[in-house]
C-alpha positions as CSV (number, residue, x, y, z in Angstrom):
1,X,-9.0,22.8,14.0
2,X,-11.8,20.9,12.7
3,X,-11.0,18.9,9.7
4,X,-13.1,16.9,7.3
5,X,-11.6,13.8,5.5
6,X,-13.6,12.3,2.5
7,X,-12.5,8.7,2.2
8,X,-11.4,6.5,5.0
9,X,-9.3,4.0,3.1
10,X,-5.5,3.5,3.6
11,X,-4.7,7.2,2.7
12,X,-7.5,8.6,4.8
13,X,-6.5,6.6,7.7
14,X,-2.8,7.6,7.5
15,X,-4.0,11.2,7.2
16,X,-6.2,10.9,10.2
17,X,-3.3,9.4,12.3
18,X,-1.1,12.1,11.4
19,X,-3.5,14.8,12.0
20,X,-4.6,13.5,15.5
21,X,-0.8,13.7,16.5
22,X,-1.1,17.3,15.7
23,X,-4.0,17.7,17.9
24,X,-6.8,18.3,15.4
25,X,-10.6,17.1,15.6
26,X,-11.6,15.1,12.6
27,X,-14.8,14.0,10.9
28,X,-14.4,11.0,8.5
29,X,-16.8,10.1,5.5
30,X,-16.7,6.8,3.8
31,X,-19.3,5.0,1.7
32,X,-18.1,1.5,3.4
33,X,-18.4,0.4,7.0
34,X,-15.3,0.8,9.1
35,X,-14.5,-2.9,9.0
36,X,-15.6,-3.3,5.5
37,X,-13.5,-4.5,2.4
38,X,-14.3,-2.0,-0.2
39,X,-11.1,-0.2,0.4
40,X,-8.3,-1.3,-1.8
41,X,-6.1,-1.1,1.4
42,X,-8.1,-4.1,2.8
43,X,-7.2,-6.5,0.0
44,X,-3.5,-5.3,-0.4
45,X,-0.4,-7.5,0.2
46,X,1.1,-4.6,2.0
47,X,4.7,-5.1,0.4
48,X,7.3,-2.5,0.9
49,X,9.0,-3.3,-2.3
50,X,10.9,-0.3,-2.8
51,X,13.5,-1.8,-5.2
52,X,11.4,-4.4,-6.9
53,X,9.0,-1.8,-8.0
54,X,11.8,0.3,-9.9
55,X,11.7,-1.7,-13.0
56,X,8.5,-0.1,-14.1
57,X,8.3,3.0,-11.9
58,X,9.8,6.5,-11.7
59,X,12.6,7.3,-9.2
60,X,10.0,9.3,-7.2
61,X,8.4,6.1,-6.2
62,X,11.7,4.8,-5.0
63,X,12.5,8.0,-2.8
64,X,8.9,7.9,-1.4
65,X,9.2,4.3,-0.7
66,X,12.2,4.7,1.3
67,X,10.7,7.4,3.3
68,X,7.6,5.3,3.9
69,X,9.6,2.5,5.2
70,X,11.0,4.9,7.8
71,X,7.6,6.3,8.7
72,X,5.6,3.0,9.1
73,X,6.8,1.8,12.4
74,X,5.7,4.8,14.3
75,X,2.2,4.7,12.5
76,X,1.8,1.1,13.6
77,X,2.9,1.9,17.2
78,X,0.6,4.6,17.4
79,X,-2.4,2.1,16.9
80,X,-0.8,-0.6,19.1
81,X,0.4,-3.2,16.4
82,X,4.2,-2.6,16.0
83,X,4.6,-6.3,15.3
84,X,2.6,-5.7,11.9
85,X,5.8,-4.4,10.5
86,X,8.5,-6.6,8.9
87,X,11.7,-5.7,7.3
88,X,13.5,-8.9,6.7
89,X,14.2,-8.4,3.1
90,X,12.6,-10.1,0.1
91,X,13.7,-12.8,-2.3
92,X,13.3,-12.8,-6.2
93,X,13.5,-16.0,-8.1
94,X,12.6,-17.7,-11.2
95,X,12.5,-21.2,-13.0
96,X,15.8,-22.1,-14.7
97,X,14.3,-21.4,-18.2
98,X,13.6,-17.8,-17.0
99,X,16.9,-17.0,-15.4
100,X,17.5,-14.4,-18.4
101,X,14.3,-12.6,-17.3
102,X,15.6,-12.6,-13.7
103,X,19.0,-11.3,-14.6
104,X,17.4,-8.7,-16.9
105,X,15.1,-7.6,-14.1
106,X,17.9,-7.0,-11.5
107,X,20.2,-5.3,-14.0
108,X,17.3,-2.8,-14.8
109,X,17.1,-2.0,-11.1
110,X,20.8,-1.6,-10.6
111,X,21.0,0.8,-13.6
112,X,18.4,3.0,-12.0
113,X,19.7,3.6,-8.5
114,X,23.2,3.1,-6.8
115,X,21.7,1.5,-3.7
116,X,20.4,-1.5,-5.9
117,X,24.1,-2.5,-5.8
118,X,23.3,-4.0,-2.3
119,X,21.0,-6.6,-3.9
120,X,22.8,-9.9,-3.3
121,X,22.9,-12.9,-5.6
122,X,22.1,-16.1,-4.1
123,X,23.2,-19.6,-5.0
124,X,21.2,-22.7,-3.7
125,X,23.1,-22.7,-0.3
126,X,22.5,-19.1,0.0
127,X,18.7,-19.6,-0.6
128,X,18.5,-22.4,1.9
129,X,20.2,-20.3,4.4
130,X,17.5,-17.7,4.3
131,X,14.4,-19.7,3.3
132,X,14.9,-23.6,3.8
133,X,11.6,-24.2,2.1
134,X,12.9,-22.8,-1.3
135,X,15.5,-25.4,-1.6
136,X,14.2,-26.5,-5.0
137,X,15.5,-23.2,-6.4
138,X,19.2,-22.8,-7.3
139,X,19.4,-19.0,-8.2
140,X,17.7,-16.0,-6.6
141,X,18.5,-12.4,-5.5
142,X,18.0,-11.1,-2.1
143,X,16.9,-7.5,-1.4
144,X,17.7,-6.9,2.3
145,X,16.0,-3.4,2.5
146,X,12.5,-4.6,1.7
147,X,9.7,-5.8,3.8
148,X,6.0,-5.6,4.6
149,X,3.0,-4.2,6.6
150,X,0.2,-6.5,7.5
151,X,-2.5,-4.6,5.6
152,X,-5.3,-6.5,7.1
153,X,-4.2,-6.0,10.6
154,X,-3.5,-2.3,9.9
155,X,-7.1,-1.7,8.6
156,X,-8.6,-3.5,11.5
157,X,-6.3,-1.9,14.1
158,X,-6.8,1.7,12.6
159,X,-10.6,1.2,12.7
160,X,-10.4,0.4,16.4
161,X,-8.3,3.3,17.2
162,X,-10.3,5.9,15.0
163,X,-13.7,4.7,16.1
164,X,-12.7,4.8,19.9
165,X,-10.8,8.2,19.7
166,X,-12.6,11.0,21.3
167,X,-11.5,13.5,18.6
168,X,-12.8,11.6,15.7
169,X,-16.5,11.3,14.3
170,X,-17.0,8.6,11.5
171,X,-19.7,8.8,9.1
172,X,-19.8,5.1,7.9
173,X,-21.9,4.1,4.7
174,X,-22.0,7.8,3.6
175,X,-21.5,8.5,0.1
176,X,-19.6,11.9,-0.5
177,X,-20.9,13.8,-3.6
178,X,-18.6,16.7,-3.7
179,X,-15.5,17.9,-1.9
180,X,-14.8,21.7,-2.3
181,X,-12.7,24.2,-0.6
182,X,-13.6,24.0,3.3
183,X,-16.8,21.8,2.7
184,X,-18.0,18.3,2.1
185,X,-21.3,17.7,0.6
186,X,-23.2,14.5,1.1
187,X,-26.7,13.1,1.2
188,X,-28.2,16.5,0.4
189,X,-26.2,18.1,3.4
190,X,-23.2,20.0,3.4
191,X,-20.6,20.4,6.3
192,X,-18.1,23.3,6.7
193,X,-14.5,22.5,8.0
194,X,-11.3,24.5,8.7
195,X,-9.7,22.3,6.0
196,X,-10.8,19.2,4.1
197,X,-8.9,16.4,2.6
198,X,-10.1,14.3,-0.4
199,X,-8.7,10.8,-0.2
200,X,-11.7,9.0,-2.0
201,X,-9.6,7.1,-4.5
202,X,-11.8,6.1,-7.4
203,X,-14.7,7.8,-5.6
204,X,-13.3,11.1,-6.6
205,X,-13.6,10.3,-10.4
206,X,-16.1,13.1,-10.9
207,X,-13.7,15.7,-9.5
208,X,-10.2,14.3,-10.5
209,X,-9.3,14.2,-14.2
210,X,-7.8,11.2,-15.9
211,X,-8.4,8.9,-12.8
212,X,-8.8,5.4,-13.7
213,X,-8.9,1.9,-11.8
214,X,-6.6,-0.9,-12.3
215,X,-7.8,-4.2,-11.2
216,X,-6.0,-6.5,-9.0
217,X,-6.7,-10.0,-7.8
218,X,-5.2,-12.1,-5.0
219,X,-5.9,-15.4,-3.1
220,X,-5.7,-16.0,0.6
221,X,-4.2,-19.4,1.1
222,X,-3.9,-21.4,4.4
223,X,-0.8,-23.4,3.8
224,X,0.5,-25.5,6.9
225,X,3.0,-27.3,4.6
226,X,4.7,-24.1,3.5
227,X,7.2,-22.2,5.6
228,X,8.3,-19.0,4.0
229,X,9.0,-16.1,6.2
230,X,9.7,-13.1,3.9
231,X,8.0,-11.8,0.8
232,X,8.9,-13.8,-2.3
233,X,8.6,-13.0,-5.9
234,X,8.9,-15.4,-8.9
235,X,9.4,-13.8,-12.2
236,X,7.8,-15.1,-15.6
237,X,7.6,-13.7,-19.0
238,X,3.8,-13.2,-18.4
239,X,3.6,-12.2,-14.7
240,X,5.4,-11.5,-11.6
241,X,3.8,-13.5,-8.8
242,X,4.3,-12.6,-5.4
243,X,4.0,-14.5,-2.3
244,X,3.4,-12.7,1.1
245,X,3.5,-14.4,4.5
246,X,1.0,-13.8,7.3
247,X,0.9,-15.3,10.6
248,X,-0.3,-18.8,11.1
249,X,0.7,-20.2,7.8
250,X,-1.5,-17.9,5.7
251,X,-0.1,-16.4,2.5
252,X,-1.4,-13.8,0.2
253,X,-0.8,-14.5,-3.4
254,X,-1.1,-12.0,-6.3
255,X,0.3,-10.8,-9.7
256,X,-2.6,-9.5,-11.7
257,X,-2.6,-6.0,-13.1
258,X,-5.6,-5.4,-15.3
259,X,-6.8,-2.3,-17.1
260,X,-10.3,-2.5,-15.9
261,X,-12.5,-1.2,-13.3
262,X,-14.5,-4.3,-13.1
263,X,-14.7,-5.6,-9.4
264,X,-16.4,-8.8,-10.3
265,X,-15.2,-12.1,-8.9
266,X,-11.8,-13.6,-10.2
267,X,-11.7,-14.9,-13.7
268,X,-10.8,-18.8,-14.5
269,X,-7.7,-17.7,-16.3
270,X,-6.4,-15.6,-13.5
271,X,-7.2,-18.4,-10.9
272,X,-5.4,-21.0,-13.2
273,X,-2.4,-19.0,-13.6
274,X,-2.0,-17.9,-10.2
275,X,-2.4,-21.1,-8.5
276,X,-0.3,-23.0,-11.2
277,X,2.5,-20.4,-10.5
278,X,2.4,-20.7,-6.6
279,X,2.2,-24.6,-7.0
280,X,5.4,-24.6,-9.2
281,X,7.1,-22.2,-6.5
282,X,6.4,-24.6,-3.8
283,X,4.9,-28.1,-4.0
284,X,3.4,-27.6,-0.5
285,X,0.8,-25.3,-2.0
286,X,-0.9,-28.4,-3.5
287,X,-2.6,-29.0,-0.2
288,X,-3.4,-25.2,0.8
289,X,-6.9,-24.2,1.4
290,X,-8.2,-21.2,-0.5
291,X,-9.6,-18.9,2.2
292,X,-10.5,-16.2,0.0
293,X,-10.4,-14.7,-3.5
294,X,-10.4,-11.1,-3.5
295,X,-10.6,-8.6,-6.3
296,X,-10.4,-4.7,-6.0
297,X,-9.6,-1.7,-8.1
298,X,-6.6,0.7,-7.2
299,X,-6.9,4.5,-8.3
300,X,-4.4,5.4,-11.0
301,X,-3.4,8.4,-13.0
302,X,-2.3,8.3,-16.7
303,X,1.3,8.0,-15.5
304,X,0.7,5.8,-12.4
305,X,2.2,8.4,-10.3
306,X,0.5,9.9,-7.2
307,X,-1.1,13.4,-7.3
308,X,-1.3,15.9,-4.5
309,X,-3.6,19.1,-5.3
310,X,-3.6,22.0,-3.0
311,X,-6.0,24.9,-2.7
312,X,-7.5,27.0,-0.1
313,X,-8.7,24.8,2.8
314,X,-8.4,21.7,0.3
315,X,-6.0,18.9,-0.4
316,X,-6.5,16.2,-2.6
317,X,-4.4,13.0,-2.5
318,X,-5.0,10.2,-5.1
319,X,-3.5,8.0,-7.7
320,X,-1.3,5.5,-5.6
321,X,-1.8,2.8,-8.1
322,X,-0.4,-0.5,-6.8
323,X,1.9,1.3,-4.5
324,X,-0.6,2.2,-1.6
325,X,1.4,0.9,1.5
326,X,4.7,1.7,-0.3
327,X,3.7,5.3,-0.7
328,X,1.0,6.4,1.6
329,X,3.1,7.6,4.7
330,X,5.5,9.6,2.6
331,X,2.9,11.0,0.1
332,X,0.7,12.1,3.1
333,X,3.7,13.7,4.9
334,X,4.5,15.6,1.6
335,X,0.8,16.6,1.2
336,X,0.8,18.1,4.8
337,X,4.0,19.9,4.6
338,X,3.2,21.4,1.2
339,X,-0.1,23.2,2.0
340,X,-1.7,22.3,5.2
341,X,1.3,22.9,7.6
342,X,2.3,26.0,5.7
343,X,-1.1,27.5,6.3
344,X,-1.6,26.2,9.9
345,X,1.7,25.1,11.4
346,X,1.5,23.5,14.8
347,X,2.6,25.6,17.8
348,X,6.1,24.0,18.0
349,X,6.7,24.6,14.2
350,X,5.5,28.2,14.5
351,X,8.2,28.9,17.3
352,X,11.0,27.2,15.1
353,X,9.9,29.4,12.1
354,X,10.2,32.5,14.3
355,X,13.6,31.5,15.8
356,X,14.9,30.9,12.1
357,X,13.6,34.3,11.0
358,X,15.5,35.8,14.1
């Protein structure tokens, strides 16, 4: 089949990789260049925080997150960067005056799902055994099932893979106006396809009701004096800062979640809070170099849950909120299974369905 995908951000790329496996021919449309940074997936930390997000999320986020953690390795292997996946667990800690906040946070997680009973309480010795550079902390919790995807490597490697693939045409810097059943309209043109997917995020606001942007702000720091090997969070009454390691002593630092669609540069207040918090987490960040200050807006619905809308020859996926990397593979899998594969099962699936009927 010839399939059109409007939006080549995180969801659009995960869709494309899945559809190429099924043998289809794709045409992608995106208002950014392939290696650009407009997509929220480019500025994300890529955390697979399936438990940590439970405090303020629905159980469906947890179930989709568990599934995505299983799906990511094959996706990364498909584009040749299997080492961009890490599942070494994550650490959550706090300053002594905020231990009550920390204990309440963990108790909330444990009240929501049985699996949260596996979260381990760490004393100072336990912390040092996992992360020697966090020796100034005397209490933390370890979540062994969590991990991360190197978001920036995924976006670059998927660009390379899709641009070089013989079954992919990519219309870069092309703003899509309307996505309808079996067609995509852009720049006073209209192309018809056997099926279309709308994965434009905030670009679909004129066609998806109640879609809004939630602003996020992150720093990229080069910190050669810091040696933290796994995602680490620090709880605070005003924010929950995260520190996500990347190769060569680079760290992505973030926390903010602002109800705004403003993509202007980071505010002084956010900068002061984030940098002060990360310095209090580890004094080695004092000599870190600020490589980048990034802002973006994540597409979100009223309830902050993703949506999948199906009709004839059309599937819309949107609203992944701040859970993009945690949800994208599982949500795409569900979207394909719900409508597209039911209407057009691959040959092997058609045989299996026929055998089941017999």
